[in-house]
C-alpha positions as CSV (number, residue, x, y, z in Angstrom):
1,X,0.0,0.0,0.0
2,X,2.9,2.4,0.9
3,X,4.5,1.8,-2.5
4,X,1.1,2.5,-4.2
5,X,0.7,5.8,-2.3
6,X,4.3,6.8,-3.1
7,X,3.9,6.0,-6.8
8,X,0.6,7.9,-7.0
9,X,1.9,11.0,-5.3
10,X,5.1,10.9,-7.4
11,X,2.9,10.7,-10.5
12,X,1.0,13.8,-9.4
13,X,4.2,15.6,-8.7
14,X,5.5,14.8,-12.2
15,X,2.3,16.0,-13.7
16,X,2.5,19.2,-11.7
17,X,6.1,20.0,-12.7
18,X,5.9,18.9,-16.3
19,X,6.0,21.5,-19.0
20,X,3.1,21.8,-21.5
21,X,3.6,19.6,-24.5
22,X,4.7,21.5,-27.6
23,X,3.5,19.0,-30.1
24,X,-0.3,18.8,-30.7
25,X,-2.4,15.8,-31.6
26,X,-3.2,14.6,-35.1
27,X,-6.7,15.1,-36.4
28,X,-7.0,11.4,-37.1
29,X,-6.4,10.7,-33.4
30,X,-9.1,13.0,-32.0
31,X,-12.0,12.6,-34.4
32,X,-14.2,10.0,-36.0
33,X,-15.3,10.3,-39.6
34,X,-19.0,10.1,-40.3
35,X,-19.9,6.6,-41.7
36,X,-16.6,5.0,-40.9
37,X,-17.6,2.8,-38.0
38,X,-17.9,-0.7,-36.7
39,X,-21.1,-2.7,-36.7
40,X,-22.1,-5.1,-33.9
41,X,-23.2,-8.6,-34.9
42,X,-24.8,-11.4,-32.8
43,X,-25.7,-15.0,-33.3
44,X,-26.7,-18.2,-31.5
45,X,-24.6,-21.3,-31.9
46,X,-23.5,-24.7,-30.6
47,X,-20.1,-25.6,-29.3
48,X,-19.2,-29.3,-29.4
49,X,-16.3,-31.4,-28.4
50,X,-16.1,-30.4,-24.8
51,X,-14.5,-32.7,-22.3
52,X,-17.6,-33.2,-20.1
53,X,-17.7,-29.6,-19.2
54,X,-20.8,-28.7,-21.4
55,X,-24.4,-28.1,-20.5
56,X,-26.5,-30.6,-18.7
57,X,-29.3,-31.3,-21.1
58,X,-31.8,-31.7,-18.3
59,X,-31.2,-28.1,-17.0
60,X,-30.6,-26.5,-20.4
61,X,-33.6,-27.2,-22.7
62,X,-32.4,-24.8,-25.4
63,X,-29.2,-26.9,-25.7
64,X,-31.3,-30.1,-26.1
65,X,-33.6,-28.6,-28.7
66,X,-30.7,-27.1,-30.7
67,X,-28.9,-30.4,-30.6
68,X,-31.9,-32.3,-31.8
69,X,-32.7,-29.8,-34.6
70,X,-29.0,-29.8,-35.8
71,X,-28.9,-33.6,-35.9
72,X,-32.3,-33.7,-37.8
73,X,-30.9,-31.4,-40.5
74,X,-28.0,-33.9,-40.9
75,X,-30.5,-36.8,-41.2
76,X,-30.3,-38.2,-37.7
77,X,-33.6,-38.5,-35.7
78,X,-33.1,-38.2,-31.9
79,X,-36.5,-36.9,-30.9
80,X,-37.4,-39.9,-28.9
81,X,-33.9,-40.8,-27.7
82,X,-32.5,-40.1,-24.3
83,X,-29.6,-37.7,-24.7
84,X,-27.3,-37.4,-21.7
85,X,-24.1,-35.9,-23.2
86,X,-22.2,-33.1,-21.5
87,X,-20.0,-32.4,-24.5
88,X,-22.2,-29.7,-26.0
89,X,-23.0,-26.1,-25.0
90,X,-25.3,-23.4,-26.2
91,X,-23.5,-20.1,-26.8
92,X,-24.0,-16.6,-27.9
93,X,-21.6,-15.5,-30.6
94,X,-20.7,-11.8,-31.1
95,X,-18.4,-9.9,-33.5
96,X,-17.7,-6.5,-34.8
97,X,-17.7,-5.9,-38.6
98,X,-15.1,-3.2,-39.4
99,X,-15.9,-0.4,-41.8
100,X,-15.4,-1.2,-45.5
101,X,-14.9,-4.9,-44.7
102,X,-14.7,-6.8,-48.0
103,X,-16.5,-10.1,-48.7
104,X,-14.2,-13.0,-47.8
105,X,-12.2,-11.1,-45.2
106,X,-11.9,-12.5,-41.7
107,X,-12.9,-11.1,-38.3
108,X,-12.5,-12.3,-34.7
109,X,-15.5,-13.7,-32.9
110,X,-16.3,-14.0,-29.2
111,X,-18.2,-17.0,-27.8
112,X,-20.0,-17.0,-24.4
113,X,-21.9,-19.8,-22.7
114,X,-25.6,-19.6,-22.2
115,X,-26.3,-22.6,-20.0
116,X,-24.6,-24.2,-17.1
117,X,-21.4,-25.3,-19.0
118,X,-18.3,-25.3,-16.8
119,X,-15.8,-24.5,-19.6
120,X,-15.6,-24.0,-23.3
121,X,-11.9,-24.7,-23.6
122,X,-11.0,-26.8,-26.6
123,X,-14.6,-26.9,-28.0
124,X,-15.5,-26.3,-31.6
125,X,-18.1,-23.7,-32.7
126,X,-20.2,-25.1,-35.5
127,X,-21.3,-22.8,-38.4
128,X,-23.1,-19.9,-36.9
129,X,-24.6,-17.0,-38.9
130,X,-24.0,-13.6,-37.2
131,X,-26.7,-11.0,-37.9
132,X,-26.8,-7.2,-37.7
133,X,-29.6,-5.0,-36.3
134,X,-31.4,-5.3,-39.7
135,X,-31.7,-9.1,-39.3
136,X,-29.3,-9.7,-42.3
137,X,-26.4,-12.2,-42.0
138,X,-23.1,-10.5,-42.5
139,X,-20.6,-13.0,-41.0
140,X,-20.5,-16.7,-40.6
141,X,-18.4,-18.0,-37.6
142,X,-16.8,-21.3,-37.0
143,X,-13.6,-22.6,-35.3
144,X,-11.9,-23.8,-32.1
145,X,-12.6,-21.8,-29.0
146,X,-9.6,-20.5,-27.0
147,X,-10.5,-19.2,-23.5
148,X,-7.0,-18.4,-22.1
149,X,-8.1,-19.7,-18.7
150,X,-7.5,-22.6,-16.4
151,X,-10.1,-24.6,-14.4
152,X,-9.4,-27.6,-12.3
153,X,-11.4,-29.5,-9.6
154,X,-10.7,-32.3,-7.2
155,X,-12.8,-35.3,-6.0
156,X,-13.3,-33.6,-2.6
157,X,-15.1,-30.6,-4.2
158,X,-12.2,-28.2,-4.1
159,X,-11.5,-26.2,-7.3
160,X,-9.2,-23.6,-8.8
161,X,-10.2,-21.3,-11.6
162,X,-8.1,-18.7,-13.3
163,X,-9.8,-16.4,-15.8
164,X,-13.3,-17.0,-17.2
165,X,-13.5,-20.5,-18.8
166,X,-17.1,-20.0,-20.0
167,X,-16.1,-17.2,-22.5
168,X,-13.5,-17.3,-25.3
169,X,-12.5,-16.1,-28.7
170,X,-11.9,-17.5,-32.1
171,X,-9.1,-15.6,-33.9
172,X,-10.1,-15.0,-37.5
173,X,-13.1,-17.3,-36.9
174,X,-15.6,-15.3,-38.9
175,X,-15.8,-14.9,-42.7
176,X,-17.5,-11.8,-44.1
177,X,-20.4,-12.9,-46.4
178,X,-22.1,-9.5,-47.0
179,X,-20.5,-6.1,-47.4
180,X,-22.1,-2.9,-46.0
181,X,-22.7,-0.5,-48.9
182,X,-21.2,2.9,-48.3
183,X,-20.0,5.0,-51.2
184,X,-17.9,7.5,-49.4
185,X,-16.0,8.7,-52.5
186,X,-19.1,10.1,-54.0
187,X,-19.9,12.3,-51.0
188,X,-19.3,16.0,-51.3
189,X,-19.1,16.6,-47.5
190,X,-18.7,14.6,-44.3
191,X,-18.8,15.4,-40.6
192,X,-15.9,14.9,-38.3
193,X,-17.0,13.9,-34.8
194,X,-14.8,14.8,-31.8
195,X,-14.2,12.0,-29.4
196,X,-14.0,14.6,-26.6
197,X,-16.4,17.4,-27.5
198,X,-15.1,20.9,-26.9
199,X,-15.8,24.3,-28.6
200,X,-12.2,25.4,-28.6
201,X,-10.8,22.1,-30.1
202,X,-13.5,22.1,-32.8
203,X,-12.6,25.6,-33.8
204,X,-8.9,24.8,-33.9
205,X,-9.6,21.8,-36.1
206,X,-11.5,23.9,-38.6
207,X,-8.8,26.6,-38.6
208,X,-6.1,24.0,-39.2
209,X,-8.0,22.5,-42.2
210,X,-8.8,25.9,-43.6
211,X,-5.2,26.9,-43.3
212,X,-4.4,24.1,-45.7
213,X,-7.5,24.4,-47.9
214,X,-9.4,27.6,-47.3
215,X,-13.1,27.5,-47.0
216,X,-13.4,23.7,-46.7
217,X,-14.3,23.3,-43.0
218,X,-16.3,24.9,-40.2
219,X,-17.2,24.0,-36.7
220,X,-20.9,23.2,-36.5
221,X,-21.0,22.6,-32.7
222,X,-18.5,21.4,-30.1
223,X,-18.9,17.8,-31.4
224,X,-19.0,18.2,-35.1
225,X,-16.7,19.8,-37.8
226,X,-18.2,19.8,-41.3
227,X,-15.7,19.1,-44.1
228,X,-16.3,19.8,-47.7
229,X,-14.3,18.4,-50.6
230,X,-12.3,21.1,-52.5
231,X,-13.2,21.9,-56.0
232,X,-12.1,19.2,-58.4
233,X,-11.2,16.8,-55.6
234,X,-12.8,13.9,-53.8
235,X,-13.5,13.5,-50.1
236,X,-11.3,10.5,-49.6
237,X,-8.1,12.1,-50.9
238,X,-9.0,15.3,-49.0
239,X,-9.3,13.4,-45.7
240,X,-6.0,11.7,-46.4
241,X,-4.3,15.0,-46.8
242,X,-5.6,16.6,-43.6
243,X,-5.8,13.8,-41.1
244,X,-2.1,14.2,-40.1
245,X,-2.5,18.0,-39.4
246,X,-1.5,18.9,-35.8
247,X,-4.0,20.5,-33.5
248,X,-3.6,21.6,-29.8
249,X,-6.4,19.9,-27.9
250,X,-8.2,21.8,-25.2
251,X,-10.3,20.2,-22.5
252,X,-12.4,21.5,-19.6
253,X,-11.0,21.2,-16.1
254,X,-12.0,17.9,-14.6
255,X,-11.1,15.7,-11.6
256,X,-11.8,12.0,-12.0
257,X,-12.1,9.9,-8.8
258,X,-12.2,6.1,-8.6
259,X,-13.2,5.6,-4.9
260,X,-13.0,1.8,-5.2
261,X,-9.3,1.7,-6.1
262,X,-8.3,5.0,-4.6
263,X,-7.2,6.6,-7.9
264,X,-7.3,10.3,-8.7
265,X,-6.7,11.9,-12.1
266,X,-6.6,15.7,-12.5
267,X,-6.3,17.7,-15.7
268,X,-3.8,20.5,-16.0
269,X,-6.5,23.2,-16.1
270,X,-7.7,22.5,-12.6
271,X,-7.6,25.7,-10.6
272,X,-8.4,26.3,-6.9
273,X,-9.6,29.6,-5.3
274,X,-8.2,30.7,-1.9
275,X,-8.8,28.0,0.6
276,X,-7.3,26.6,3.8
277,X,-6.9,22.9,4.3
278,X,-6.2,20.9,7.5
279,X,-6.2,17.2,7.8
280,X,-5.7,15.0,10.8
281,X,-6.9,11.8,12.4
282,X,-8.5,11.1,15.8
283,X,-8.1,7.6,17.1
284,X,-10.1,6.2,20.1
285,X,-9.0,2.9,21.5
286,X,-11.0,0.8,24.0
287,X,-9.3,-2.2,25.5
288,X,-11.2,-4.7,27.7
289,X,-9.1,-6.6,30.2
290,X,-11.1,-9.2,32.2
291,X,-10.0,-9.9,35.8
292,X,-11.1,-12.4,38.4
293,X,-12.7,-11.2,41.7
294,X,-11.9,-13.8,44.4
295,X,-14.0,-13.5,47.7
296,X,-12.3,-13.8,51.1
297,X,-12.4,-17.2,52.8
298,X,-15.6,-18.1,54.6
299,X,-17.3,-14.9,53.2
300,X,-19.9,-16.9,51.3
301,X,-19.1,-14.8,48.3
302,X,-18.8,-16.1,44.7
303,X,-15.9,-15.9,42.3
304,X,-16.8,-13.6,39.4
305,X,-15.1,-12.2,36.3
306,X,-15.0,-8.4,36.4
307,X,-14.3,-6.5,33.1
308,X,-11.8,-3.6,33.2
309,X,-11.9,-1.0,30.4
310,X,-9.0,1.1,29.4
311,X,-10.0,4.0,27.1
312,X,-7.4,6.2,25.3
313,X,-7.7,9.0,22.8
314,X,-4.9,9.7,20.3
315,X,-5.1,12.8,18.2
316,X,-2.5,13.0,15.5
317,X,-0.5,16.2,15.8
318,X,2.1,18.0,13.8
319,X,-0.4,18.7,10.9
320,X,-0.5,22.3,9.8
321,X,-3.2,24.4,8.2
322,X,-2.2,24.7,4.5
323,X,-3.2,27.8,2.6
324,X,-3.8,27.7,-1.1
325,X,-3.9,31.0,-2.8
326,X,-6.5,31.9,-5.5
327,X,-6.0,30.6,-9.0
328,X,-3.3,28.1,-8.0
329,X,-2.5,25.4,-10.6
330,X,-2.4,21.6,-10.4
331,X,1.3,21.8,-9.4
332,X,0.5,24.0,-6.3
333,X,-2.6,21.9,-5.4
334,X,-0.6,18.6,-5.5
335,X,2.3,20.1,-3.6
336,X,0.0,21.4,-0.9
337,X,-1.8,18.0,-0.5
338,X,1.6,16.2,-0.5
339,X,2.8,18.6,2.3
340,X,-0.1,17.3,4.4
341,X,1.1,13.7,3.8
342,X,-2.4,12.5,2.9
343,X,-3.2,9.1,1.4
344,X,-5.1,8.8,-1.9
345,X,-8.4,8.1,-0.1
346,X,-7.9,11.1,2.2
347,X,-7.1,13.2,-0.8
348,X,-10.4,12.2,-2.4
349,X,-12.3,13.5,0.7
350,X,-10.3,16.7,0.6
351,X,-11.0,17.4,-3.0
352,X,-14.7,16.7,-2.5
353,X,-14.7,19.1,0.5
354,X,-13.0,21.8,-1.6
355,X,-15.6,21.3,-4.3
356,X,-18.4,21.6,-1.8
357,X,-16.9,24.8,-0.5
358,X,-17.0,26.2,-4.0
359,X,-13.2,26.6,-4.2
360,X,-12.4,24.0,-6.8
361,X,-12.9,25.3,-10.3
362,X,-13.4,22.0,-12.0
363,X,-15.9,19.2,-12.4
364,X,-15.6,16.1,-10.2
365,X,-16.5,12.8,-11.8
366,X,-16.8,9.9,-9.4
367,X,-16.5,6.5,-11.1
């Protein structure tokens, strides 16, 4: 824990003393292009070949029905047979279809158990169509499932599990069967969407593009920059020519707090108004020490256990009241908190108290 606190405070100090970066970010790294996106696909399938770690057919009726339907399509009638195999599992199969994926190209697929299967390790996913939101099949998946996990159990009931054995991936296990039509080259204008919306950043992007090709871009709102192809050119080549332009990214002042893990991240624009901070701990200890009360001989008394309580109060001293002047930067804020010697969790409480006092000029986001 002490190493974690030291590393966290050292990171804050480095952030505080670091000079502003001179190089900006490339446009391609801070925006998404309209229409250039991934599409989620989903399907229902069967994994076979498991080593007794599949669904129990009595508790998983969908697995039994799927197995019977599959065998029927292959010419095997098992409707009246008693099936008791545990080598089969019903699974949900998901994948993402990249933008402009061509027919015949391959994508990775993810397989997750639906029933009470213990592990999918080593199983084989049978041909599974993956559909989009429009109900059309775009990818067909099949292959051997790799979970990257370990699961073992003993006869006494003890077991060891590392990772999640009921979920796995099939690398390049999906083949694209249908392409998504998108004629980008024929478009006269597209919209660039900022991944972190900001008025200043959107304006800077438009200015950088207009500096190269005047009159081709304007900021529509803090999220969108409209881009027009120059006269005599197409939009694809134009995007290629401007996506490496450098832009200084701006962002609002924000403090992100992860209370579970005790992590605090503060942006460089965080400012604090004049405020005084004091932090200390008050510890109250109560110790019970039982003692035996022995009566005098021939007194007809009874031996009894008498509790004795020792109460002590320890207030941590040596902590000073730290004054932070108006408009101080992240560097001064971190230096002041470090001077108090606070832990990350105490620092979270202090920042929330400063915000409640109206002295922290930043948004606090608690994860």
